[in-house]
C-alpha positions in Angstrom: -21.7 -6.8 -4.4 -18.6 -5.1 -5.9 -17.4 -1.6 -5.3 -16.4 0.9 -8.0 -12.6 1.1 -7.9 -12.0 4.9 -8.2 -14.8 5.7 -5.7 -13.4 3.1 -3.3 -10.0 4.8 -3.4 -11.6 8.2 -2.9 -13.4 6.9 0.2 -10.3 5.5 1.7 -8.3 8.7 1.2 -11.0 11.2 2.2 -10.1 13.2 5.2 -6.6 11.8 5.1 -4.4 12.8 8.0 -1.1 14.5 7.4 0.9 11.4 8.5 -0.9 8.8 6.3 1.4 7.9 3.4 0.3 5.7 0.5 2.2 3.3 -1.6 -0.1 2.5 -4.4 0.6 -0.5 -6.6 1.4 -0.6 -10.2 -1.3 0.7 -12.6 -4.9 1.3 -11.5 -4.3 1.9 -7.8 -1.7 4.5 -8.7 -4.1 6.2 -11.2 -6.9 6.1 -8.6 -4.7 7.5 -5.7 -3.6 10.3 -8.0 -7.2 11.0 -9.1 -8.3 11.0 -5.4 -5.7 13.6 -4.6 -6.7 15.8 -7.6 -3.2 15.3 -9.0 0.0 14.4 -7.2 0.1 14.2 -3.4 3.6 14.4 -1.9 2.7 11.5 0.4 2.0 9.1 -2.4 5.0 6.9 -3.4 3.9 5.9 -7.0 5.5 2.8 -8.4 6.2 2.5 -12.1 7.6 -0.8 -13.2 7.9 -2.3 -9.7 5.1 -4.9 -9.9 4.9 -6.9 -6.8 6.7 -4.3 -4.7 4.0 -2.1 -3.1 3.7 -4.1 0.2 7.5 -4.4 0.6 8.1 -0.7 -0.1 5.3 0.0 2.4 7.0 -2.2 4.9 10.3 -0.4 4.5 8.7 3.0 4.9 6.7 1.8 8.0 9.8 0.4 9.7 12.0 3.3 8.8 9.4 5.9 9.8 7.3 4.6 12.8 5.7 8.1 13.2 3.9 7.6 9.9 0.9 5.6 9.0 1.5 3.6 5.8 -1.1 2.1 3.5 0.1 -0.1 0.7 -2.9 -0.2 -1.6 -2.5 -2.5 -4.5 -4.4 -4.9 -6.8 -4.9 -8.6 -6.7 -2.4 -9.3 -9.5 0.4 -7.4 -7.9 -0.3 -8.9 -4.5 -0.3 -12.4 -6.0 3.1 -11.6 -7.6 4.5 -10.3 -4.3 2.7 -12.8 -1.9 5.9 -13.6 -0.1 5.9 -10.0 1.2 2.9 -10.9 3.4 5.1 -13.5 5.2 7.8 -10.9 5.9 5.2 -8.3 7.1 3.6 -11.0 9.3 7.0 -11.7 11.0 7.8 -8.0 11.5 4.3 -7.0 12.7 4.6 -3.2 12.0 1.7 -1.6 13.8 1.7 1.4 11.4 1.3 -0.7 8.1 -2.0 -1.4 6.4 -2.1 -3.6 3.3 -5.2 -3.1 1.2 -5.8 -5.2 -1.9 -8.3 -4.1 -4.5 -9.5 -7.4 -6.0 -11.4 -7.5 -9.3 -10.2 -11.0 -10.2 -8.2 -9.7 -13.2 -4.6 -9.1 -14.2 -5.4 -5.7 -15.4 -2.0 -4.6 -16.5 -1.4 -7.5 -18.9 -4.8 -7.7 -20.7 -7.5 -8.4 -18.1 -6.9 -12.2 -17.9 -8.5 -13.9 -15.0 -6.3 -13.7 -11.9 -5.8 -16.6 -9.4 -8.4 -15.0 -7.0 -11.0 -16.1 -9.6 -9.5 -19.6 -9.4 -9.9 -19.9 -5.7 -6.9 -18.2 -4.1 -8.1 -16.5 -0.9 -5.9 -13.6 -0.1 -7.5 -13.1 3.3 -6.7 -16.7 4.3 -3.1 -16.2 3.0 -2.8 -13.1 5.1 -4.0 -14.9 8.2 -1.6 -17.7 7.6 1.2 -15.1 7.4 0.4 -13.7 10.8 -2.1 -10.9 10.2 -4.5 -10.9 13.1 -6.8 -8.2 11.7 -8.1 -9.3 8.3 -11.0 -7.7 6.6 -13.0 -8.8 3.5 -14.7 -5.6 2.3 -17.7 -5.9 0.0 -19.9 -2.9 0.6 -19.8 0.8 1.4 -20.2 0.4 5.1 -17.2 -1.9 5.3 -15.2 0.5 3.1 -16.0 3.4 5.4 -15.0 1.4 8.4 -11.7 0.5 6.7 -11.1 4.2 6.0 -11.5 5.0 9.7 -9.1 2.3 10.6 -6.5 3.7 8.2 -6.7 7.0 10.2 -6.9 5.5 13.7 -5.8 1.9 14.0 -2.7 1.1 16.0 -2.4 -2.5 14.7 -1.4 -3.7 11.3 -4.1 -5.0 9.1 -4.8 -6.7 5.8 -8.0 -5.8 3.8 -9.3 -7.3 0.6 -11.7 -4.9 -1.2 -13.9 -6.5 -3.7 -14.1 -4.1 -6.7 -16.0 -4.4 -10.0 -14.2 -5.2 -13.2 -15.2 -1.8 -14.7 -12.3 0.3 -15.9 -11.9 3.9 -15.0 -10.1 6.4 -17.2 -6.4 6.7 -16.5 -5.2 9.6 -14.4 -1.4 9.6 -14.8 0.6 11.1 -12.0 4.3 12.0 -11.9 6.5 9.3 -13.4 10.0 10.5 -12.6 11.3 8.3 -9.8 13.8 10.8 -8.5 11.1 13.5 -8.3 8.7 11.1 -6.5 11.4 10.0 -4.1 12.5 13.5 -3.3 9.0 14.8 -2.7 8.0 11.8 -0.5 11.2 12.4 1.5 10.3 16.1 2.0 6.8 15.1 3.0 8.2 12.7 5.6 10.4 15.4 7.0 7.4 17.7 7.3 5.4 15.3 9.6 
């Protein structure tokens, strides 16, 4: 079973607490986070042109702001590109960081070629090998709802792979100006 990507993001971000900040990865996870918020949410740090950086930016925010809960929500292609970030996160063990990978087995931003997860790369096993003790492989709505609860309540870092379908949702483009995004995220942090 595969979950629909945009609906999965909406489930994860429903009833979002004030201190849950999201670093969505390049492309579809950014569009879906913006759509879930009905536009731009000041707690979303959208990445434009920073492929492979969502987990590391999430780590930086989590370490700098331990009062926040930080979810780096990205795709399989971006996670594969930034796989070394899992090793750094595993060494640092930030209790307030949650890495969520939407895995459809495609490099969606470059033409929907098969990603390495279709070729046997198991991101859950990579996360375990990097020191993540809590690793989830989400394939259904029950697992997704449990993950959403953990994003709101967990006090231990986690890695979750969410198996999503290859269907493409319409683009929902949020703010693109990096300075505007940085400034509004900074204001949102100060408000927590």
